[in-house]
C-alpha positions as CSV (number, residue, x, y, z in Angstrom):
1,X,83.3,38.9,77.4
2,X,81.0,37.5,74.7
3,X,77.6,37.4,76.3
4,X,75.4,39.9,74.3
5,X,73.9,41.3,77.5
6,X,77.3,42.0,79.0
7,X,78.4,43.7,75.8
8,X,75.3,45.7,74.9
9,X,72.7,45.1,77.6
10,X,70.3,43.4,75.3
11,X,69.6,40.0,73.6
12,X,68.5,41.8,70.5
13,X,70.6,40.2,67.7
14,X,73.0,42.3,65.6
15,X,71.6,43.0,62.1
16,X,72.4,40.6,59.3
17,X,75.0,42.1,57.0
18,X,76.0,41.1,53.6
19,X,79.0,42.4,51.7
20,X,78.3,43.2,48.0
21,X,81.0,43.9,45.5
22,X,81.6,44.4,41.8
23,X,85.0,45.4,40.4
24,X,86.5,48.1,42.6
25,X,83.2,48.9,44.3
26,X,82.0,47.4,47.6
27,X,79.0,48.1,49.8
28,X,77.3,46.5,52.8
29,X,73.7,45.6,52.9
30,X,72.1,45.7,56.3
31,X,68.4,45.3,56.9
32,X,67.6,47.1,53.7
33,X,70.2,49.9,54.1
34,X,73.4,50.3,52.1
35,X,76.4,51.3,54.2
36,X,79.9,52.4,53.4
37,X,80.1,52.4,49.6
38,X,83.7,52.2,48.7
39,X,85.6,52.5,45.4
40,X,89.0,50.9,45.5
41,X,89.0,51.1,49.3
42,X,88.0,54.8,49.4
43,X,84.7,55.7,51.1
44,X,82.6,57.5,48.6
45,X,79.2,57.3,50.3
46,X,78.4,56.7,53.9
47,X,74.9,55.3,53.4
48,X,71.8,55.0,51.3
49,X,68.4,53.9,52.6
50,X,64.6,54.2,52.1
51,X,63.4,55.6,55.4
52,X,60.0,56.4,56.8
53,X,59.6,58.8,59.8
54,X,56.7,59.1,62.1
55,X,55.1,62.3,63.5
56,X,57.8,62.6,66.2
57,X,60.6,62.0,63.7
58,X,61.1,58.5,64.9
59,X,62.4,56.1,62.3
60,X,59.9,53.3,61.5
61,X,61.8,50.0,61.4
62,X,61.0,48.1,58.2
63,X,60.1,44.4,58.1
64,X,62.3,43.1,55.3
65,X,61.0,40.1,53.2
66,X,61.4,38.5,49.8
67,X,65.1,39.4,49.8
68,X,66.9,38.3,46.6
69,X,70.5,38.8,45.7
70,X,71.8,37.9,42.2
71,X,75.5,38.2,41.6
72,X,77.2,38.0,38.2
73,X,80.6,39.3,37.0
74,X,78.9,42.3,35.5
75,X,76.6,43.4,38.3
76,X,75.1,42.5,41.7
77,X,71.3,43.0,41.9
78,X,69.3,43.2,45.1
79,X,65.5,43.3,45.5
80,X,63.4,43.2,48.6
81,X,60.1,44.2,50.1
82,X,59.9,46.6,53.1
83,X,56.7,46.9,55.2
84,X,56.4,49.8,57.6
85,X,53.9,49.5,60.5
86,X,52.8,53.2,60.5
87,X,49.0,54.0,60.6
88,X,47.4,51.9,57.9
89,X,50.8,50.6,56.7
90,X,53.3,51.4,53.9
91,X,54.7,48.8,51.7
92,X,57.8,49.4,49.5
93,X,59.6,47.4,46.8
94,X,63.3,48.3,46.6
95,X,65.7,47.4,43.8
96,X,69.5,48.0,43.9
97,X,72.1,47.3,41.3
98,X,75.8,47.6,41.8
99,X,78.3,47.6,39.0
100,X,82.0,48.5,38.7
101,X,81.1,52.0,37.6
102,X,78.0,52.8,39.6
103,X,75.0,52.0,41.9
104,X,71.3,52.5,41.1
105,X,68.5,52.3,43.6
106,X,64.8,52.6,43.1
107,X,61.8,52.4,45.5
108,X,58.1,52.1,44.6
109,X,55.9,52.4,47.7
110,X,52.2,52.4,48.3
111,X,50.1,53.1,51.4
112,X,47.4,50.5,52.4
113,X,45.3,53.4,53.7
114,X,45.9,56.8,55.2
115,X,49.4,57.2,56.5
116,X,50.8,60.3,58.2
117,X,54.6,60.7,58.0
118,X,57.2,63.5,58.5
119,X,59.3,61.9,55.7
120,X,59.2,58.9,53.4
121,X,61.9,58.5,50.8
122,X,65.6,57.9,50.0
123,X,68.2,59.3,52.2
124,X,71.8,59.5,51.0
125,X,74.7,60.2,53.4
126,X,78.1,61.6,52.5
127,X,81.0,60.9,55.0
128,X,82.5,63.9,56.9
129,X,86.2,63.1,57.3
130,X,88.0,64.6,54.3
131,X,84.7,65.9,53.0
132,X,83.8,68.8,55.4
133,X,85.0,72.0,53.7
134,X,85.7,70.2,50.4
135,X,84.5,71.3,46.9
136,X,81.0,70.3,45.8
137,X,78.9,70.8,42.6
138,X,75.1,70.9,42.9
139,X,72.8,70.7,39.9
140,X,69.3,72.1,40.3
141,X,66.0,71.4,38.6
142,X,66.1,74.6,36.6
143,X,69.4,73.6,34.9
144,X,71.6,75.8,36.9
145,X,74.7,74.6,38.8
146,X,76.0,75.7,42.2
147,X,79.7,75.6,42.8
148,X,80.4,75.5,46.5
149,X,81.7,73.3,49.3
150,X,80.5,71.0,52.0
151,X,80.2,73.1,55.2
152,X,83.4,73.3,57.3
153,X,81.9,74.7,60.5
154,X,78.5,73.0,61.1
155,X,75.7,74.6,59.1
156,X,72.6,75.3,61.2
157,X,70.3,75.3,58.2
158,X,70.2,73.4,54.9
159,X,73.5,74.3,53.0
160,X,71.9,73.3,49.7
161,X,68.4,73.0,48.4
162,X,66.6,72.0,45.2
163,X,69.1,69.3,44.5
164,X,69.0,67.2,41.3
165,X,72.6,66.0,41.5
166,X,75.7,66.3,43.7
167,X,79.3,65.8,42.5
168,X,82.3,65.6,44.8
169,X,85.7,63.9,44.8
170,X,86.9,61.1,47.1
171,X,90.6,60.4,46.7
172,X,91.2,59.9,43.0
173,X,87.5,59.2,42.3
174,X,84.8,61.6,41.0
175,X,81.5,60.7,42.6
176,X,78.2,61.9,41.0
177,X,74.8,61.3,42.7
178,X,71.5,62.0,40.8
179,X,68.1,62.1,42.4
180,X,64.7,61.5,40.7
181,X,61.1,61.5,42.0
182,X,61.0,64.4,44.5
183,X,62.7,67.7,45.5
184,X,65.8,66.9,47.6
185,X,67.9,69.1,49.9
186,X,70.9,68.6,52.2
187,X,71.3,69.0,56.0
188,X,74.4,68.9,58.0
189,X,73.8,65.9,60.2
190,X,77.0,66.6,62.2
191,X,74.6,68.9,64.3
192,X,73.1,65.8,65.9
193,X,76.4,63.9,66.1
194,X,75.9,61.9,63.0
195,X,79.1,61.4,60.9
196,X,77.4,62.4,57.7
197,X,76.0,65.1,55.4
198,X,72.4,64.0,54.6
199,X,70.5,64.5,51.3
200,X,66.8,63.7,51.7
201,X,63.5,64.3,49.9
202,X,60.6,66.6,50.7
203,X,61.9,70.1,51.8
204,X,61.4,71.0,55.4
205,X,59.7,74.2,54.3
206,X,56.7,72.1,53.3
207,X,54.1,71.1,55.9
208,X,54.7,68.0,58.0
209,X,53.4,65.5,58.9
210,X,51.9,65.0,55.5
211,X,49.5,62.3,54.3
212,X,50.1,59.3,52.0
213,X,47.2,57.5,50.4
214,X,46.8,54.5,48.2
215,X,45.9,56.7,45.2
216,X,49.3,58.5,45.2
217,X,52.2,56.1,45.0
218,X,55.8,56.9,45.7
219,X,58.5,56.3,43.0
220,X,62.0,57.5,43.6
221,X,65.5,56.7,42.2
222,X,69.1,57.5,43.2
223,X,71.9,56.9,40.7
224,X,75.5,57.1,41.7
225,X,78.4,57.0,39.3
226,X,82.2,57.2,39.8
227,X,85.2,57.5,37.5
228,X,88.9,58.3,37.8
229,X,89.4,62.1,37.9
230,X,91.8,63.5,35.3
231,X,93.1,67.0,34.8
232,X,91.3,70.1,36.1
233,X,88.1,69.8,38.1
234,X,87.2,69.1,41.6
235,X,90.2,69.2,43.8
236,X,91.1,65.9,45.5
237,X,90.1,65.8,49.1
238,X,93.1,65.5,51.4
239,X,92.5,62.7,53.9
240,X,89.7,61.0,52.0
241,X,88.6,58.2,54.2
242,X,90.1,54.8,53.5
243,X,89.2,51.6,55.4
244,X,92.2,51.8,57.6
245,X,92.1,55.6,58.3
246,X,92.2,57.1,61.7
247,X,89.7,59.5,63.1
248,X,91.4,62.8,64.0
249,X,90.5,64.3,67.3
250,X,92.8,67.4,67.5
251,X,91.4,70.8,66.7
252,X,92.0,74.5,66.9
253,X,89.1,76.8,67.9
254,X,88.3,78.7,64.7
255,X,87.8,82.4,64.5
256,X,84.7,83.8,66.2
257,X,81.8,85.0,64.2
258,X,81.4,82.2,61.6
259,X,77.8,81.3,60.6
260,X,74.6,83.0,61.8
261,X,74.7,86.0,64.1
262,X,73.2,85.4,67.6
263,X,69.5,84.7,67.6
264,X,69.3,84.9,63.8
265,X,68.7,82.3,61.2
266,X,70.9,83.7,58.5
267,X,72.6,81.0,56.5
268,X,76.3,80.9,55.7
269,X,77.5,81.6,52.2
270,X,78.6,78.3,50.9
271,X,78.2,78.5,47.2
272,X,78.1,80.5,44.0
273,X,75.2,79.9,41.7
274,X,76.0,79.6,38.0
275,X,74.0,79.5,34.8
276,X,73.1,76.3,32.9
277,X,75.0,73.2,34.1
278,X,78.3,72.6,32.4
279,X,81.6,70.9,33.1
280,X,83.0,74.1,34.6
281,X,85.4,72.9,37.3
282,X,85.5,74.1,40.8
283,X,88.5,76.2,41.9
284,X,91.4,74.2,43.2
285,X,90.9,75.3,46.8
286,X,92.3,73.4,49.8
287,X,89.4,73.0,52.3
288,X,89.9,74.8,55.6
289,X,89.3,72.3,58.4
290,X,89.0,72.8,62.1
291,X,90.6,69.4,62.7
292,X,94.3,70.1,61.9
293,X,95.9,71.4,65.1
294,X,95.1,71.4,68.8
295,X,94.9,74.2,71.4
296,X,98.2,74.7,73.1
297,X,98.8,72.6,76.2
298,X,95.3,71.2,76.6
299,X,94.3,69.6,79.9
300,X,91.5,67.1,80.5
301,X,88.3,68.8,81.7
302,X,86.6,68.5,85.1
303,X,83.8,65.9,85.4
304,X,80.2,66.8,86.2
305,X,77.2,64.6,86.9
306,X,73.6,65.6,86.3
307,X,71.1,65.1,89.1
308,X,67.5,66.1,89.9
309,X,66.0,67.1,93.2
310,X,64.8,63.5,93.7
311,X,68.3,62.3,92.9
312,X,69.7,64.7,95.5
313,X,67.3,63.3,98.2
314,X,68.5,59.7,97.4
315,X,72.1,60.7,97.4
316,X,71.8,62.6,100.7
317,X,70.4,59.5,102.3
318,X,73.3,57.3,101.0
319,X,76.2,59.4,99.6
320,X,78.6,56.5,99.2
321,X,78.2,56.1,95.5
322,X,78.7,59.8,94.8
323,X,81.8,59.9,97.0
324,X,83.3,56.9,95.1
325,X,82.7,58.6,91.7
326,X,84.3,61.8,92.9
327,X,83.0,64.3,90.3
328,X,84.3,67.8,90.6
329,X,80.9,69.3,89.9
330,X,77.2,68.5,90.1
331,X,74.8,69.9,87.6
332,X,71.5,70.5,89.5
333,X,68.5,70.4,87.2
334,X,65.7,72.9,87.9
335,X,62.7,73.1,85.7
336,X,60.2,75.8,86.7
337,X,57.5,74.2,84.6
338,X,57.8,70.7,86.1
339,X,58.4,70.2,89.8
340,X,58.8,72.3,92.9
341,X,61.7,74.7,92.5
342,X,62.0,75.6,96.2
343,X,61.8,71.9,97.3
344,X,64.4,70.9,94.7
345,X,66.8,73.7,95.8
346,X,66.4,72.5,99.4
347,X,67.2,68.9,98.4
348,X,70.4,70.1,96.7
349,X,71.3,72.1,99.8
350,X,70.7,69.0,102.0
351,X,73.0,67.0,99.8
352,X,75.6,69.7,99.9
353,X,75.5,69.6,103.7
354,X,76.5,65.9,103.7
355,X,78.7,66.0,100.6
356,X,80.2,69.5,100.3
357,X,83.1,68.7,98.0
358,X,81.8,69.2,94.5
359,X,80.8,72.6,93.0
360,X,77.0,72.7,92.7
361,X,76.0,74.3,89.4
362,X,72.4,75.1,88.5
363,X,70.7,74.2,85.2
364,X,67.7,76.5,85.2
365,X,64.8,76.0,82.8
366,X,63.2,79.4,83.2
367,X,59.6,80.4,82.3
368,X,60.5,83.6,80.5
369,X,57.0,84.4,79.1
370,X,57.1,86.9,76.3
371,X,55.0,89.4,78.2
372,X,56.4,88.7,81.7
373,X,58.5,90.7,84.1
374,X,62.0,89.2,83.8
375,X,63.4,91.0,86.8
376,X,60.5,89.8,89.0
377,X,60.9,86.3,87.8
378,X,64.7,86.1,88.4
379,X,64.3,87.9,91.8
380,X,62.0,85.0,92.8
381,X,64.6,82.5,91.7
382,X,67.3,84.3,93.7
383,X,65.0,84.5,96.8
384,X,64.4,80.7,96.6
385,X,68.1,80.0,96.2
386,X,68.9,82.2,99.3
387,X,66.2,80.6,101.3
388,X,67.4,77.1,100.5
389,X,70.9,77.7,101.8
390,X,72.5,76.1,98.8
391,X,75.9,77.6,97.8
392,X,75.6,77.6,94.0
393,X,78.9,77.8,92.0
394,X,77.3,78.8,88.7
395,X,74.0,79.0,86.9
396,X,73.1,78.1,83.3
397,X,69.8,79.7,82.2
398,X,67.7,78.8,79.2
399,X,64.0,79.8,78.5
400,X,61.7,76.8,78.5
401,X,60.5,77.3,74.9
402,X,64.1,76.8,73.7
403,X,64.2,73.2,74.9
404,X,62.2,72.3,71.8
405,X,63.8,72.5,68.3
406,X,62.6,75.1,65.8
407,X,63.1,73.3,62.4
408,X,63.8,75.2,59.2
409,X,60.7,77.0,57.9
410,X,59.0,77.1,61.3
411,X,58.1,80.2,63.3
412,X,60.2,80.9,66.4
413,X,58.1,80.7,69.6
414,X,57.5,83.9,71.4
415,X,60.4,84.6,73.9
416,X,62.2,87.6,75.3
417,X,65.6,88.3,73.7
418,X,68.3,86.3,75.3
419,X,70.3,89.5,76.1
420,X,67.4,90.7,78.2
421,X,67.1,87.3,80.0
422,X,70.8,87.2,80.8
423,X,70.7,90.8,82.0
424,X,67.9,90.0,84.4
425,X,69.8,87.0,85.7
426,X,72.9,89.1,86.3
427,X,70.9,91.7,88.2
428,X,69.2,89.0,90.4
429,X,72.3,86.9,91.0
430,X,75.3,89.2,90.9
431,X,78.7,87.6,91.0
432,X,77.4,84.1,90.1
433,X,79.0,82.8,86.9
434,X,76.3,82.8,84.2
435,X,76.0,80.3,81.3
436,X,73.8,79.9,78.3
437,X,73.3,77.9,75.2
438,X,71.1,74.8,75.2
439,X,69.7,72.4,77.8
440,X,69.0,70.2,74.8
441,X,71.6,69.5,72.1
442,X,73.9,71.2,69.7
443,X,71.3,72.0,66.9
444,X,69.3,74.1,69.3
445,X,72.4,76.1,70.2
446,X,73.5,76.4,66.6
447,X,70.2,77.6,65.4
448,X,69.6,80.1,68.2
449,X,73.1,81.3,69.1
450,X,73.4,83.2,72.3
451,X,75.2,86.5,72.7
452,X,78.3,84.8,74.1
453,X,79.9,88.0,75.1
454,X,77.3,88.3,77.8
455,X,78.1,84.9,79.2
456,X,80.8,83.2,81.3
457,X,80.3,79.9,79.6
458,X,78.4,78.2,76.8
459,X,77.0,74.7,77.0
460,X,74.9,72.1,75.2
461,X,74.4,68.3,75.4
462,X,75.0,65.4,73.1
463,X,73.0,62.3,72.1
464,X,74.1,59.8,69.6
465,X,70.8,58.0,68.8
466,X,68.8,60.8,67.2
467,X,68.9,59.3,63.6
468,X,70.3,55.8,64.1
469,X,70.7,53.5,67.1
470,X,72.7,50.5,65.9
471,X,76.1,50.0,67.5
472,X,78.1,50.9,64.4
473,X,76.3,54.3,64.0
474,X,76.7,55.1,67.6
475,X,80.4,54.5,67.5
476,X,80.6,56.5,64.3
477,X,79.2,59.6,66.1
478,X,82.6,60.0,67.7
479,X,83.9,61.2,64.3
480,X,81.6,64.2,64.5
481,X,82.4,65.2,68.1
482,X,85.6,67.2,67.3
483,X,83.7,69.1,64.5
484,X,80.9,70.0,66.9
485,X,83.4,71.2,69.4
486,X,85.1,73.4,66.8
487,X,81.8,74.9,65.7
488,X,80.9,75.7,69.2
489,X,84.2,77.4,69.8
490,X,83.4,79.7,66.9
491,X,80.1,80.6,68.7
492,X,81.5,80.8,72.2
493,X,84.4,83.2,71.5
494,X,86.2,84.0,74.8
495,X,83.5,82.3,76.9
496,X,84.3,79.0,78.6
497,X,82.9,75.8,77.0
498,X,81.2,73.3,79.2
499,X,79.8,70.1,77.6
500,X,76.5,69.3,79.1
501,X,74.8,65.9,79.6
502,X,76.1,63.5,77.0
503,X,74.7,60.0,77.2
504,X,73.6,57.4,74.7
505,X,70.0,57.6,75.7
506,X,68.1,60.9,75.2
507,X,67.1,62.9,78.4
508,X,64.6,65.0,76.5
509,X,63.3,65.0,72.9
510,X,63.5,68.4,71.3
511,X,62.2,67.0,68.0
512,X,58.9,65.5,69.1
513,X,56.3,65.2,71.7
514,X,58.1,62.6,73.8
515,X,61.0,60.3,74.1
516,X,60.4,56.8,72.7
517,X,59.6,54.2,75.3
518,X,61.8,51.1,75.3
519,X,60.2,48.3,77.4
520,X,61.8,45.6,75.3
521,X,65.3,46.9,75.8
522,X,66.2,47.3,72.2
523,X,68.5,49.7,70.2
524,X,66.0,52.3,69.1
525,X,66.3,56.0,68.2
526,X,65.1,58.8,70.5
527,X,64.7,56.6,73.5
528,X,65.3,57.8,77.1
529,X,66.4,54.3,78.2
530,X,69.1,52.6,76.2
531,X,70.1,49.0,77.2
532,X,73.8,49.7,76.4
533,X,74.1,52.0,79.4
534,X,74.0,48.9,81.5
535,X,76.8,47.2,79.6
536,X,80.4,47.3,78.4
537,X,79.4,49.3,75.3
538,X,78.6,52.5,77.3
539,X,82.0,52.3,79.0
540,X,83.8,52.0,75.7
541,X,81.7,54.7,74.1
542,X,82.4,57.0,77.0
543,X,86.2,56.4,76.6
544,X,85.8,57.3,73.0
545,X,83.9,60.4,73.8
546,X,86.6,61.5,76.3
547,X,89.2,60.9,73.6
548,X,87.3,62.9,71.0
549,X,86.9,65.9,73.3
550,X,90.2,65.7,75.2
551,X,92.1,68.3,73.1
552,X,89.3,70.8,72.7
553,X,90.1,72.9,75.8
554,X,86.7,72.2,77.5
555,X,86.5,73.2,81.2
556,X,83.8,70.7,82.1
557,X,82.2,67.6,80.6
558,X,79.1,65.8,81.8
559,X,79.2,62.2,80.8
560,X,76.3,60.8,82.8
561,X,73.5,61.4,85.3
562,X,73.9,60.0,88.8
563,X,70.8,57.8,88.9
564,X,68.2,56.6,86.5
565,X,68.4,55.0,83.0
566,X,71.1,57.4,82.0
567,X,72.9,57.2,85.3
568,X,76.0,55.5,86.8
569,X,74.1,53.9,89.7
570,X,71.4,51.3,89.3
571,X,68.2,51.1,91.2
572,X,69.7,48.5,93.6
573,X,72.7,50.8,94.3
574,X,75.3,48.9,92.3
575,X,77.5,50.7,89.8
576,X,77.2,50.2,86.0
577,X,80.3,49.4,84.1
578,X,80.5,52.9,82.7
579,X,80.9,54.2,86.3
580,X,84.4,52.9,86.5
581,X,85.3,54.9,83.3
582,X,83.8,58.1,84.7
583,X,85.5,57.7,88.0
584,X,88.9,57.1,86.4
585,X,88.6,60.2,84.2
586,X,87.3,62.3,87.0
587,X,90.4,61.8,89.1
588,X,92.5,62.7,86.0
589,X,90.9,66.1,85.6
590,X,93.6,68.7,84.9
591,X,96.1,66.2,83.6
592,X,97.9,67.3,80.5
593,X,96.6,65.8,77.2
594,X,99.6,64.5,75.3
595,X,97.7,62.6,72.6
596,X,94.1,61.6,71.7
597,X,93.4,59.3,68.8
598,X,90.6,57.1,67.6
599,X,91.9,54.6,65.0
600,X,91.1,51.1,63.9
601,X,88.4,50.8,66.5
602,X,90.7,51.8,69.3
603,X,90.5,55.0,71.4
604,X,93.9,56.0,72.8
605,X,94.0,58.8,75.3
606,X,97.4,59.8,76.8
607,X,96.8,61.8,80.0
608,X,99.8,62.6,82.1
609,X,102.0,59.5,82.3
610,X,99.2,57.1,81.5
611,X,97.3,55.9,78.4
612,X,93.6,54.9,78.5
613,X,92.9,52.5,75.7
614,X,89.4,51.3,74.8
615,X,88.2,48.7,72.3
616,X,85.3,50.2,70.3
617,X,84.4,46.9,68.7
618,X,82.7,43.8,70.1
619,X,85.7,41.6,68.9
620,X,88.6,40.9,71.3
621,X,91.8,42.7,70.3
622,X,95.5,41.8,70.9
623,X,97.8,44.7,71.5
624,X,101.4,44.8,70.2
625,X,102.7,43.9,73.7
626,X,100.6,40.8,73.8
627,X,97.9,42.3,76.1
628,X,94.4,41.2,75.2
629,X,91.5,43.7,75.3
630,X,88.0,42.2,75.3
631,X,85.2,43.5,73.2
632,X,84.2,47.0,74.3
633,X,86.9,46.6,77.0
634,X,89.2,49.3,78.3
635,X,92.4,49.6,80.4
636,X,94.8,52.1,81.8
637,X,98.5,51.6,81.1
638,X,101.7,53.3,81.9
639,X,102.5,55.5,78.9
640,X,105.8,53.7,78.2
641,X,104.2,50.3,78.2
642,X,102.1,50.8,75.0
643,X,104.1,50.4,71.8
644,X,103.2,52.2,68.6
645,X,101.4,51.2,66.5
646,X,99.4,49.5,69.3
647,X,97.8,46.7,67.3
648,X,99.6,43.4,66.6
649,X,96.6,41.3,65.8
650,X,92.9,42.0,65.6
651,X,90.1,39.4,65.8
652,X,88.5,40.5,62.5
653,X,89.4,43.3,60.2
654,X,89.5,47.1,60.2
655,X,86.5,48.9,61.7
656,X,84.4,48.9,58.6
657,X,85.4,45.5,57.3
658,X,85.0,43.9,60.7
659,X,81.5,45.4,61.2
660,X,80.5,44.6,57.6
661,X,81.4,41.0,57.8
662,X,81.0,39.9,61.4
663,X,78.6,42.0,63.5
C-alpha cells in the first residue's frame, strides 16, 4: 500500500528532510525545524525550532525560502528565510551552525506591521525516555543555579522558570543549552501527549496575545554544547535513548498524592536553588521512573465508543455497523449548554431499545453556575433521565467551565467546588457509578485534580495533534502515553481509570476559541477533522495506542467516536480502516496482557494466545518469519508464530533514521 491517500488520507506531501552531520553529531532539518540531535547515536535534544503561535495557540506554518546549506569538514551552516502569514506578516532570518562540539542557532525577525501572537521565538525540546526524573542543572539570569530533576510524574505547571541555561546528561555526554534574547521557561509537554519537555520564551505569566511591531525586532539565540562527562557530576541517565532503542510501555501505578492537591495549583518541589552558578555537581541519584514494572496480571480494557444524540438516532435507524463493532460500552455525550438534554436522552433510550447489549454511560457537561442550586440542577437531570427510560450504567460529570484550559498565571473561572458537585450528583442519582476528571484532555485533569476519593472512576481524553501534526510527531506521542497513565494513577488512587475519547483529531479545543477547520485535508494542529482517520495511519496509530496502554490496568478505553470525522463509520455507511482494529480489540477485552512493546517502529501486543503487530512507519517491513507487513499495516498472529526479535529486514532504517532520510 503506497498510495498517499491510502496511507495518510491526503495528497499533502511529506516534508522535505535533510540529514546534517559533523563529527559525532547528527541532526535532521525539516521545513526549518531541527529534529533529533544526536551525539554518537545518543539522542541529546528532541527538537529546536523558531515557532509563531496565533491567538488560539495554533502554530503558523512558515514559508521557507532562500535555503542555503554549506558543509565543510569543520562545520555545517544553514541559513533560510521564514515568512509567517499572521496579521500583517512576520519575516524571520534563521542561521544554524553544527560542529562536532555544538550547535548554534540565531533568529532575527521583524513584523511588516501590527502582528498579534501568543508566542514567537525559539522552542527547544528535550526527549522524555531516560530523561524524565533525571538530574538537571538550571542557570538563572541572577547568576544562581538550581539543582533539580526533570519531572517524573507529569508536572501541571512550569517545573522551571527564568532559564538562562540547562545542563543534563545523555549517555556519556554532558549537554548544555544556553538561551539569549528573552526570558525562557520550561513546560512538561507530556501533558498534551508530546514526547518532550519544552523550553520556550516569553513566560506565560505575561499577557497574551501580545503585539509585535516593525519598530521592535526580535533577536534570539540558542547555543548547545556537548562533551564527554568525566568523574563526578550529573549522573548518567539509565536508558538514554539511542537510535535503536525500544519504547517501554510497562508501568506501575505510583503512590497516591504526588503533585498538586485536588483543585489546587501548588507546584511540585523539583529543585534546590543555590547561590552563584558554579561547577557544583548534582547528587548521584538514580531517577525514579513510573515505567519500570507493570501491574500484576493486567487484562486488556473494555472498549467504548463516543456518540451524540444525533448519532444515536442514526444508529437506531441502522444499527448494523454498531453491532459489527461490538463495543462493550457507549459513552453518551450530553452538553446542557448545547443541545436538548431531554431529546438526546430519549435518542439514547431509543437506541438502547434496538441495541441493548452495551452499557450506556453518560458524559454530562453540567452547567454548575457558581451561584446556582446544585441539588435542583441535578434533580432536573435525574428527572429527565427517568422520563427517557434510558438505563444508564454510569455517569461522568464535569462543570462546563472546566472544558476550557486555565493556563498558568490565569484566574480560575467561577465554579462550585467539585466535592459539592459530586455530592449533588450522588444525591440525585443514588447507586449510579460516578466519574469525574476531564471531558477534555489530561492537562485539564492534571491542573484541576478532582477529589478522587469521592469518585468511582477518573477519566480524560487524549489528542496527539495539539503542538505538532506531522506523522512522525503523532507516532512519537505514543512514548508519552505510559507516562500520562502513571501520572493519572497517582491522582486516581483507588478509583477506576477509564480513558476517554482518544482520537487523532480534536473533538474540542480547550486552548482556544475553536478547533481549526481543515477543508484542504492536510496535517494541521488543533483540527477537528484529520485526514489520517480515513486511512491506514489511524489503524496503525490505534494499535500503537492500545499497546502503550495495555499494561496500565485501565477498565475502559475509548478509541473513537461512532460517526463523524473522528468516527469509525463514514457518511456513506462504510467502515474506515481503523474500525477493523477497534473491532478486533473490542472482542479481546479481558484477555490477559502478556507483553506490550513499541520498538523499531513496530507495536507488538500479546493478548491471550495471539499477538497483534502493527507497522508504525510508511515503509513495508519484513518479519523474521518472512511475513511482509505493509506501511501502517497490522496483523493478528498466533503467539507461537512470531519469532523474537521479530525483524529480519526493514525497508529503510530504524525509526529515526528511516524518517530522517526517507519520509
